MIDOSE-1310 file (N, C-alpha, C; in nm, 2 decimals, decimal comma, always signed):
residues 170
mkrs	-4,14/-2,82/+1,36/-4,20/-2,77/+1,24/-4,32/-2,68/+1,29; -4,33/-2,56/+1,24/-4,42/-2,46/+1,27/-4,53/-2,47/+1,19; -4,66/-2,47/+1,24/-4,79/-2,49/+1,17/-4,83/-2,35/+1,12; -4,90/-2,33/+1,02/-4,98/-2,22/+0,96/-5,09/-2,21/+1,04
ptme	-5,12/-2,07/+1,07/-5,25/-2,04/+1,14/-5,39/-2,08/+1,05; -5,48/-2,11/+1,13/-5,60/-2,14/+1,07/-5,69/-2,02/+1,03; -5,80/-2,03/+0,95/-5,86/-1,91/+0,91/-5,92/-1,86/+1,03; -5,97/-1,93/+1,12/-6,04/-1,87/+1,23/-5,95/-1,80/+1,32
eika	-5,82/-1,84/+1,32/-5,71/-1,77/+1,39/-5,68/-1,64/+1,36; -5,68/-1,64/+1,21/-5,65/-1,52/+1,13/-5,76/-1,42/+1,16; -5,88/-1,46/+1,15/-6,00/-1,38/+1,17/-6,00/-1,33/+1,29; -5,97/-1,40/+1,41/-5,97/-1,34/+1,54/-5,86/-1,25/+1,56
dier	-5,73/-1,27/+1,50/-5,63/-1,17/+1,50/-5,67/-1,04/+1,44; -5,75/-1,06/+1,31/-5,79/-0,92/+1,24/-5,89/-0,86/+1,33; -5,99/-0,92/+1,40/-6,08/-0,86/+1,49/-6,02/-0,79/+1,61; -5,92/-0,86/+1,67/-5,84/-0,81/+1,78/-5,77/-0,68/+1,73
lqse	-5,69/-0,68/+1,63/-5,62/-0,58/+1,57/-5,72/-0,46/+1,55; -5,83/-0,48/+1,49/-5,92/-0,37/+1,45/-5,97/-0,31/+1,57; -6,01/-0,37/+1,67/-6,06/-0,33/+1,81/-5,95/-0,25/+1,86; -5,84/-0,30/+1,87/-5,72/-0,21/+1,92/-5,71/-0,08/+1,86
idaa	-5,71/-0,08/+1,72/-5,71/+0,05/+1,63/-5,81/+0,13/+1,67; -5,95/+0,08/+1,68/-6,06/+0,16/+1,71/-6,06/+0,22/+1,85; -6,00/+0,14/+1,94/-5,99/+0,20/+2,08/-5,88/+0,31/+2,08; -5,78/+0,29/+2,01/-5,67/+0,41/+2,00/-5,73/+0,52/+1,93
dmer	-5,81/+0,51/+1,83/-5,87/+0,62/+1,77/-5,96/+0,69/+1,85; -6,05/+0,62/+1,93/-6,13/+0,68/+2,02/-6,06/+0,75/+2,13; -5,94/+0,70/+2,17/-5,88/+0,77/+2,28/-5,82/+0,89/+2,24; -5,77/+0,91/+2,10/-5,72/+1,02/+2,04/-5,83/+1,13/+2,00
gyck	-5,95/+1,07/+2,01/-6,06/+1,16/+1,98/-6,11/+1,14/+1,83; -6,07/+1,05/+1,76/-6,10/+1,02/+1,63/-6,24/+0,93/+1,63; -6,32/+0,96/+1,53/-6,45/+0,89/+1,54/-6,49/+0,85/+1,39; -6,50/+0,73/+1,37/-6,55/+0,70/+1,24/-6,70/+0,67/+1,24
ipfp	-6,77/+0,75/+1,17/-6,91/+0,74/+1,15/-6,93/+0,71/+0,99; -6,97/+0,58/+0,97/-6,99/+0,56/+0,82/-7,12/+0,63/+0,77; -7,10/+0,67/+0,64/-7,21/+0,72/+0,58/-7,33/+0,62/+0,56; -7,45/+0,66/+0,58/-7,56/+0,56/+0,56/-7,56/+0,51/+0,42
pvsd	-7,56/+0,38/+0,39/-7,57/+0,34/+0,26/-7,66/+0,40/+0,17; -7,63/+0,42/+0,04/-7,73/+0,44/-0,07/-7,79/+0,31/-0,12; -7,93/+0,32/-0,15/-7,99/+0,21/-0,21/-7,92/+0,14/-0,33; -7,90/+0,04/-0,33/-7,82/-0,04/-0,45/-7,90/-0,03/-0,57
vwae	-8,04/-0,02/-0,55/-8,14/-0,01/-0,66/-8,13/+0,13/-0,73; -8,12/+0,22/-0,64/-8,10/+0,36/-0,70/-7,96/+0,39/-0,76; -7,87/+0,33/-0,69/-7,73/+0,34/-0,75/-7,72/+0,26/-0,88; -7,77/+0,17/-0,89/-7,77/+0,10/-1,03/-7,84/+0,18/-1,13
qayk	-7,96/+0,23/-1,10/-8,03/+0,32/-1,20/-7,95/+0,44/-1,23; -7,88/+0,52/-1,13/-7,80/+0,62/-1,16/-7,69/+0,58/-1,24; -7,63/+0,47/-1,22/-7,51/+0,42/-1,31/-7,55/+0,39/-1,45; -7,66/+0,32/-1,47/-7,72/+0,29/-1,60/-7,78/+0,41/-1,67
rnla	-7,83/+0,50/-1,60/-7,89/+0,62/-1,66/-7,79/+0,70/-1,74; -7,68/+0,71/-1,68/-7,56/+0,80/-1,74/-7,46/+0,72/-1,81; -7,48/+0,59/-1,80/-7,37/+0,50/-1,86/-7,34/+0,51/-2,02; -7,45/+0,53/-2,09/-7,44/+0,54/-2,25/-7,36/+0,67/-2,27
dika	-7,40/+0,77/-2,21/-7,33/+0,91/-2,23/-7,19/+0,92/-2,19; -7,17/+0,84/-2,07/-7,03/+0,85/-2,02/-6,95/+0,77/-2,10; -6,99/+0,65/-2,15/-6,91/+0,57/-2,25/-6,88/+0,63/-2,38; -6,97/+0,71/-2,43/-6,95/+0,79/-2,56/-6,84/+0,89/-2,53
flad	-6,85/+0,97/-2,41/-6,75/+1,07/-2,37/-6,61/+1,00/-2,35; -6,63/+0,89/-2,29/-6,50/+0,82/-2,26/-6,41/+0,79/-2,39; -6,50/+0,73/-2,49/-6,45/+0,69/-2,63/-6,39/+0,81/-2,68; -6,46/+0,93/-2,69/-6,40/+1,03/-2,76/-6,27/+1,08/-2,68
yael	-6,26/+1,08/-2,55/-6,14/+1,11/-2,48/-6,03/+1,01/-2,50; -6,07/+0,89/-2,51/-5,95/+0,79/-2,54/-5,90/+0,82/-2,67; -5,98/+0,86/-2,77/-5,93/+0,89/-2,90/-5,84/+1,02/-2,89; -5,89/+1,10/-2,82/-5,81/+1,23/-2,79/-5,67/+1,20/-2,73
llta	-5,66/+1,11/-2,63/-5,54/+1,07/-2,57/-5,44/+1,01/-2,67; -5,49/+0,92/-2,76/-5,41/+0,84/-2,85/-5,35/+0,95/-2,96; -5,43/+1,04/-2,99/-5,40/+1,14/-3,10/-5,29/+1,23/-3,04; -5,31/+1,29/-2,92/-5,22/+1,37/-2,85/-5,11/+1,33/-2,80
keiv	-5,11/+1,18/-2,77/-5,00/+1,11/-2,71/-4,97/+1,17/-2,57; -5,06/+1,22/-2,50/-5,05/+1,28/-2,36/-5,17/+1,29/-2,29; -5,17/+1,29/-2,17/-5,31/+1,32/-2,09/-5,35/+1,47/-2,11; -5,47/+1,49/-2,16/-5,52/+1,61/-2,19/-5,62/+1,66/-2,07
alge	-5,61/+1,78/-2,02/-5,70/+1,83/-1,93/-5,80/+1,91/-2,02; -5,94/+1,87/-2,00/-6,04/+1,92/-2,07/-6,11/+2,04/-2,00; -6,08/+2,06/-1,88/-6,13/+2,16/-1,79/-6,28/+2,12/-1,74; -6,34/+2,22/-1,68/-6,47/+2,19/-1,61/-6,57/+2,19/-1,72
lerv	-6,64/+2,08/-1,73/-6,76/+2,06/-1,82/-6,89/+2,03/-1,74; -6,99/+2,10/-1,78/-7,12/+2,09/-1,69/-7,17/+1,94/-1,69; -7,17/+1,88/-1,81/-7,23/+1,74/-1,81/-7,12/+1,64/-1,73; -6,99/+1,67/-1,73/-6,91/+1,59/-1,65/-6,95/+1,61/-1,51
ndwl	-6,96/+1,73/-1,46/-6,98/+1,77/-1,32/-7,11/+1,70/-1,29; -7,23/+1,70/-1,36/-7,33/+1,64/-1,34/-7,32/+1,49/-1,31; -7,23/+1,43/-1,39/-7,21/+1,27/-1,38/-7,13/+1,26/-1,25; -7,03/+1,34/-1,23/-6,95/+1,33/-1,11/-7,04/+1,34/-0,99
gvlk	-7,15/+1,44/-0,98/-7,22/+1,45/-0,86/-7,30/+1,32/-0,84; -7,37/+1,27/-0,94/-7,43/+1,15/-0,93/-7,36/+1,03/-0,88; -7,24/+1,01/-0,94/-7,15/+0,91/-0,92/-7,10/+0,92/-0,78; -7,07/+1,04/-0,72/-7,03/+1,07/-0,59/-7,12/+1,01/-0,48
vare	-7,26/+1,02/-0,52/-7,35/+0,96/-0,43/-7,37/+0,81/-0,46; -7,37/+0,77/-0,58/-7,38/+0,63/-0,61/-7,27/+0,54/-0,56; -7,16/+0,59/-0,55/-7,05/+0,51/-0,50/-7,06/+0,48/-0,35; -7,15/+0,53/-0,28/-7,19/+0,49/-0,13/-7,29/+0,39/-0,13
akdl	-7,31/+0,32/-0,25/-7,40/+0,20/-0,25/-7,35/+0,09/-0,15; -7,44/+0,02/-0,10/-7,41/-0,10/+0,00/-7,32/-0,21/-0,07; -7,35/-0,22/-0,22/-7,30/-0,32/-0,30/-7,15/-0,27/-0,33; -7,05/-0,34/-0,27/-6,91/-0,29/-0,29/-6,87/-0,28/-0,44
ilgs	-6,92/-0,38/-0,50/-6,87/-0,38/-0,66/-6,93/-0,26/-0,73; -7,06/-0,24/-0,71/-7,13/-0,12/-0,77/-7,07/+0,01/-0,72; -7,04/+0,01/-0,59/-6,97/+0,14/-0,54/-6,82/+0,16/-0,59; -6,75/+0,06/-0,60/-6,62/+0,06/-0,67/-6,61/+0,10/-0,81
tctl	-6,72/+0,04/-0,89/-6,73/+0,08/-1,03/-6,76/+0,23/-1,04; -6,86/+0,28/-0,97/-6,89/+0,42/-0,97/-6,77/+0,50/-0,93; -6,68/+0,46/-0,84/-6,57/+0,54/-0,78/-6,46/+0,55/-0,90; -6,45/+0,42/-0,97/-6,35/+0,42/-1,07/-6,38/+0,51/-1,20
iadi	-6,52/+0,50/-1,23/-6,55/+0,59/-1,34/-6,54/+0,74/-1,31; -6,58/+0,77/-1,19/-6,57/+0,91/-1,12/-6,42/+0,96/-1,13; -6,32/+0,88/-1,09/-6,18/+0,91/-1,09/-6,13/+0,94/-1,23; -6,17/+0,85/-1,32/-6,14/+0,87/-1,46/-6,20/+1,00/-1,52
lria	-6,33/+1,04/-1,48/-6,37/+1,15/-1,53/-6,30/+1,28/-1,47; -6,25/+1,26/-1,35/-6,17/+1,37/-1,29/-6,04/+1,40/-1,36; -5,99/+1,29/-1,39/-5,86/+1,28/-1,46/-5,88/+1,36/-1,60; -5,98/+1,33/-1,68/-6,02/+1,40/-1,79/-6,05/+1,54/-1,78
tngn	-6,10/+1,59/-1,68/-6,13/+1,74/-1,65/-6,01/+1,80/-1,60; -5,92/+1,75/-1,50/-5,81/+1,83/-1,48/-5,66/+1,78/-1,52; -5,66/+1,67/-1,59/-5,55/+1,62/-1,65/-5,46/+1,56/-1,55; -5,48/+1,56/-1,43/-5,39/+1,52/-1,32/-5,37/+1,37/-1,32
srmh	-5,26/+1,30/-1,34/-5,25/+1,18/-1,34/-5,11/+1,14/-1,36; -5,05/+1,04/-1,27/-4,92/+0,98/-1,30/-4,92/+0,88/-1,40; -5,04/+0,85/-1,44/-5,05/+0,73/-1,54/-4,99/+0,77/-1,68; -4,95/+0,68/-1,74/-4,91/+0,70/-1,89/-5,03/+0,71/-1,96
yanl	-5,04/+0,78/-2,06/-5,16/+0,82/-2,16/-5,21/+0,68/-2,21; -5,12/+0,60/-2,26/-5,17/+0,47/-2,32/-5,22/+0,37/-2,23; -5,17/+0,38/-2,10/-5,24/+0,29/-2,00/-5,38/+0,35/-1,96; -5,40/+0,48/-1,95/-5,53/+0,55/-1,93/-5,63/+0,49/-2,04
adml	-5,58/+0,52/-2,16/-5,66/+0,49/-2,29/-5,71/+0,34/-2,28; -5,60/+0,26/-2,23/-5,66/+0,11/-2,22/-5,75/+0,09/-2,11; -5,74/+0,15/-1,99/-5,85/+0,16/-1,90/-5,99/+0,19/-1,95; -5,99/+0,31/-2,04/-6,10/+0,35/-2,08/-6,16/+0,26/-2,17
vsii	-6,08/+0,20/-2,25/-6,14/+0,08/-2,34/-6,20/-0,03/-2,26; -6,14/-0,06/-2,14/-6,21/-0,17/-2,06/-6,35/-0,12/-2,02; -6,35/+0,00/-1,96/-6,48/+0,06/-1,91/-6,58/+0,06/-2,02; -6,54/+0,10/-2,14/-6,63/+0,12/-2,25/-6,68/-0,02/-2,29
eetp	-6,60/-0,12/-2,28/-6,64/-0,26/-2,33/-6,72/-0,34/-2,21; -6,71/-0,30/-2,10/-6,77/-0,36/-1,99/-6,92/-0,36/-1,99; -6,96/-0,48/-1,97/-7,11/-0,51/-1,95/-7,17/-0,43/-1,83; -7,27/-0,37/-1,85/-7,33/-0,29/-1,73/-7,36/-0,38/-1,61
ysvy	-7,34/-0,32/-1,52/-7,34/-0,39/-1,37/-7,49/-0,42/-1,33; -7,53/-0,52/-1,27/-7,66/-0,54/-1,22/-7,66/-0,59/-1,08; -7,75/-0,53/-0,99/-7,75/-0,58/-0,86/-7,91/-0,63/-0,84; -7,99/-0,64/-0,94/-8,12/-0,67/-0,90/-8,12/-0,82/-0,85
seda	-8,15/-0,84/-0,74/-8,16/-0,96/-0,69/-8,25/-0,96/-0,55; -8,28/-1,07/-0,48/-8,35/-1,06/-0,37/-8,26/-1,00/-0,25; -8,12/-1,01/-0,26/-8,02/-0,94/-0,16/-8,01/-0,80/-0,19; -8,05/-0,73/-0,30/-8,01/-0,60/-0,33/-8,06/-0,52/-0,22
ykgd	-7,98/-0,43/-0,17/-8,02/-0,33/-0,06/-8,11/-0,23/-0,12; -8,23/-0,22/-0,08/-8,33/-0,11/-0,13/-8,32/+0,01/-0,04; -8,30/-0,01/+0,09/-8,30/+0,11/+0,18/-8,45/+0,17/+0,18; -8,43/+0,31/+0,18/-8,55/+0,40/+0,19/-8,59/+0,45/+0,05
ydrn	-8,54/+0,37/-0,06/-8,56/+0,43/-0,19/-8,70/+0,41/-0,23; -8,79/+0,52/-0,27/-8,93/+0,49/-0,30/-8,95/+0,50/-0,45; -8,85/+0,48/-0,53/-8,86/+0,49/-0,68/-8,89/+0,63/-0,73; -8,86/+0,73/-0,66/-8,84/+0,87/-0,70/-8,70/+0,90/-0,73
fdqy	-8,65/+0,88/-0,82/-8,50/+0,90/-0,85/-8,45/+1,03/-0,80; -8,51/+1,15/-0,86/-8,45/+1,28/-0,83/-8,47/+1,31/-0,68; -8,58/+1,28/-0,64/-8,60/+1,33/-0,51/-8,50/+1,25/-0,39; -8,48/+1,12/-0,43/-8,39/+1,04/-0,35/-8,23/+1,10/-0,36
yayk	-8,21/+1,13/-0,48/-8,08/+1,18/-0,52/-8,05/+1,31/-0,44; -8,14/+1,41/-0,44/-8,14/+1,52/-0,37/-8,13/+1,50/-0,23; -8,20/+1,40/-0,17/-8,19/+1,38/-0,03/-8,06/+1,32/+0,01; -8,01/+1,22/-0,07/-7,88/+1,16/-0,04/-7,77/+1,27/-0,07
reel	-7,77/+1,33/-0,17/-7,66/+1,44/-0,19/-7,66/+1,53/-0,08; -7,76/+1,58/-0,02/-7,77/+1,67/+0,09/-7,71/+1,60/+0,22; -7,75/+1,48/+0,23/-7,71/+1,40/+0,34/-7,56/+1,37/+0,34; -7,50/+1,34/+0,22/-7,36/+1,34/+0,21/-7,28/+1,46/+0,23
vkwq	-7,34/+1,58/+0,19/-7,27/+1,71/+0,22/-7,25/+1,73/+0,39; -7,37/+1,71/+0,44/-7,38/+1,72/+0,58/-7,28/+1,62/+0,65; -7,28/+1,50/+0,61/-7,18/+1,40/+0,65/-7,04/+1,44/+0,65; -7,00/+1,49/+0,52/-6,87/+1,53/+0,50/-6,83/+1,65/+0,59
an	-6,93/+1,73/+0,61/-6,90/+1,85/+0,69/-6,86/+1,82/+0,83; -6,92/+1,71/+0,89/-6,90/+1,67/+1,03/-6,78/+1,58/+1,03
């Protein structure tokens, strides 16, 4: 009878395989340099600062989807581009759930602007309702990553946005 591997054995295998992948990547000249994480406190403030307006926009868009019975491209909208810019930086938060939430909302906003989606309009409308009804996320705790955030929202955003552009260029 064959026994199942233990958690320790599985973790050791994952570490071994990841180190083999990393070594092969380095040999081929690939280099993974992670983006320095964004303060969870700032990311939550960015998320909550825009959430009410985003939810109102998504509610209107869901109504449009259900009326048109298809995914509609709204084109470039200045306020949506502003939200996307903030969410693009906020998704780099150290807190994975907060970062994932920002990524999901940004992806849905992109679908609204360009209409590109393989998703059925009713499924997208259902996702929008889930986001609209969702309780705002909170990271405020002793463990929240504060990083170098000094409570100056706009200055920190400008710094991190510029840092993200440089990171993506390299």
